[in-house]
N, C-alpha and C positions, 0 to 999 in steps of 0.2 A: 620029295625035295624044294626048298621053298625059295619063292620070286625075288628077284632080284627089285624091287620097287624105290629104288634112287634113282632119280633123272641124270639125265649122263653127264658128266663133268663133274658131276656133284662122291666124294666119299663119303662114308658114312659117319666120321666122325662130324664134317662140314653137316649130314642131311639131322646128324642128332643135335646139333648146338639151332638148327635151323626148327627143330620140331621143339626142342626147348624154349626158342623165345616167343615161337607161337603161342604155347603153352602159357607163358609169361603173362605175356598180351590179354590172354585170355582170361584169365585169375583176375587182371587186372581191372578188366573192365565189368567182368561179373559183382566184382568188389565195386567199385563205384556206379553200376547201375543200382544195385542193394541199396549201400549209401543215400543214394542221389534221389531215387524214389520213396527212399524212407523219412528221409528228413522233408520232403514233400508233401507227401500225405500223410502220415501218423503223427498225431496231438501229442504235444512232447510230456505234458500229464495225463498219465497214464490212466484211466478210467474202467477199462476192461481187460480182461485177461487174453481178450481174442479180439483179433483187427472188426471194426462196421463195416455194414456195408458200402457208408459212403467211404473209407478209408480202402477197402477192398477192390472197389469201384475204379478208383483213385490208383492206386499200385495198376492194375491192369491197366488203364491206358499211357502210365505212364511208360511201364517195360516198352509196348506197344510203341511206343511213340519213340526212345531212347533206341528199341532193334531197328527202326524205320528208317531214322537219321546215322545211324552208326549205318547201314547197308547203302544208303544214296551216297557216304562221304565215301567208303571203300568202293561202289562204283565212278566214283569222282576220281578218287587218285589212280584207280587202275587204266579209267580214260588221259591220265597226262596231266590228273589236276585242274581240270574245266568247267567253271560252276555251270550248269545247265541252262539254256537261254530260253 
């Protein structure tokens, strides 16, 4: 028998809606991340079929910073939206 994993007071339809909204948010975040770092790091005139070392490093740093900032914002929102002092 499967365990009921929905929080108290939330029916399955609400839980499904919340999961769907979360998934849409994650997809949008991933797409924004990819587009932002691509525009910042990849030369507009493609010279090679693969990323060069400079582009690779830039993308690594860009993705890392993007996730750090996203995490910080999530923590701020969870704590009531107050910026750290």
